[in-house]
C-alpha positions in Angstrom: -7.7 -16.8 -13.5 -5.7 -13.5 -13.4 -8.1 -11.8 -15.7 -11.1 -12.7 -13.6 -9.3 -11.5 -10.4 -8.6 -8.1 -12.0 -12.3 -7.9 -13.1 -13.4 -8.8 -9.6 -11.2 -6.1 -8.1 -12.5 -3.5 -10.5 -16.1 -4.4 -9.8 -15.6 -4.3 -6.1 -14.0 -0.9 -6.4 -17.0 0.5 -8.1 -19.7 0.3 -5.4 -23.1 1.9 -5.6 -23.4 5.7 -5.4 -24.6 5.4 -1.9 -21.6 3.2 -0.9 -19.2 5.7 -2.5 -20.9 8.6 -0.8 -20.7 6.9 2.6 -17.1 5.8 2.0 -16.2 9.4 1.2 -17.8 10.7 4.3 -16.2 8.1 6.6 -12.7 8.1 5.1 -11.1 9.7 8.3 -12.8 7.1 10.5 -11.2 4.3 8.4 -7.8 5.9 8.7 -8.2 6.2 12.5 -9.4 2.5 12.6 -6.1 1.4 11.0 -4.1 3.6 13.3 -6.0 2.4 16.4 -5.3 -1.3 15.3 -1.6 -0.5 14.9 -1.5 1.2 18.3 -3.3 -1.7 20.0 -0.8 -4.1 18.4 2.1 -2.0 19.7 0.7 -2.1 23.2 0.0 -5.9 23.0 3.6 -6.5 21.8 5.2 -3.9 24.0 7.1 -2.4 21.1 6.4 -0.9 17.7 7.3 -2.2 14.3 9.0 0.1 11.8 9.8 -0.5 8.2 13.4 0.3 7.2 14.2 0.6 3.5 17.8 -0.1 2.4 19.4 -0.3 -1.0 21.9 -3.0 -1.9 23.9 -3.4 -5.0 23.6 -6.7 -6.9 25.7 -8.1 -9.8 23.4 -8.9 -12.7 23.6 -9.7 -16.3 23.1 -6.5 -18.3 20.8 -6.5 -21.4 22.8 -7.0 -24.5 22.9 -4.3 -27.1 21.0 -5.3 -30.3 23.3 -6.7 -33.0 23.3 -4.8 -36.2 21.3 -6.3 -39.0 23.5 -8.3 -41.4 24.0 -7.0 -44.9 22.1 -8.9 -47.5 23.8 -12.2 -48.3 26.1 -12.1 -45.3 25.8 -14.4 -42.3 24.4 -13.0 -39.1 27.0 -11.8 -36.7 27.6 -13.8 -33.5 25.8 -12.5 -30.5 27.9 -10.3 -28.1 29.1 -12.1 -25.0 27.1 -11.4 -21.9 28.2 -8.5 -19.8 27.5 -7.8 -16.1 26.8 -4.7 -14.2 25.6 -3.5 -10.8 21.9 -3.0 -10.2 20.5 -1.3 -7.1 17.9 -3.4 -5.3 15.5 -2.0 -2.7 14.9 -4.1 0.4 12.3 -3.4 3.1 12.9 -4.9 6.5 10.6 -4.7 9.5 12.4 -4.0 12.8 11.2 -3.7 16.4 11.3 -0.2 17.8 11.2 0.7 21.5 8.2 2.9 22.5 6.9 4.6 25.6 4.0 2.4 26.6 2.3 5.2 28.6 2.5 7.6 25.8 1.2 4.9 23.4 -1.8 4.2 25.7 -2.6 8.0 25.8 -2.3 8.2 22.1 -4.7 5.2 21.7 -7.3 6.8 24.1 -7.1 10.1 22.2 -7.6 8.3 18.8 -10.6 6.4 20.2 -12.1 9.6 21.5 -11.5 11.3 18.1 -13.0 8.3 16.3 -16.2 8.5 18.4 -16.4 12.3 17.6 -15.9 11.6 13.9 -18.7 9.0 13.9 -21.1 11.4 15.6 -20.2 14.1 13.0 -20.6 11.6 10.1 -24.0 10.5 11.2 -25.9 13.3 9.5 -23.8 13.0 6.4 -24.4 9.2 6.2 -28.2 9.9 6.5 -27.9 12.4 3.7 -26.1 9.9 1.5 -28.9 7.3 2.2 -31.6 9.9 1.4 -29.8 11.1 -1.7 -28.9 7.7 -3.1 -31.6 5.2 -1.9 -30.9 1.5 -2.8 
């Protein structure tokens, strides 16, 4: 199951030359689409979400040092008792963050204008991709 999932992801990432060309030419539009969706969500909620990364120490069992090989004819030595040590764990938490709704609405309008301009500019490049790599 896992192997077929990896294969499916690899095949999906390939794409035809035309698809890769169009994706390359419209990358900025896709970035803006994600930012616009985030801004629309912020306005709908009335606040933004921010990810805060913290580090916390955790008491864990340390890996045991390998026991020396016994000499020929001698019994194997007993394993070392388990030891414990501190391990730093990264935790990501999503927290609400206050925003200026008017500024967020202006930012959204600006991004939507920029997206429209990018799509107009990408039109000839997309047509060139289709002409260069017909399917």
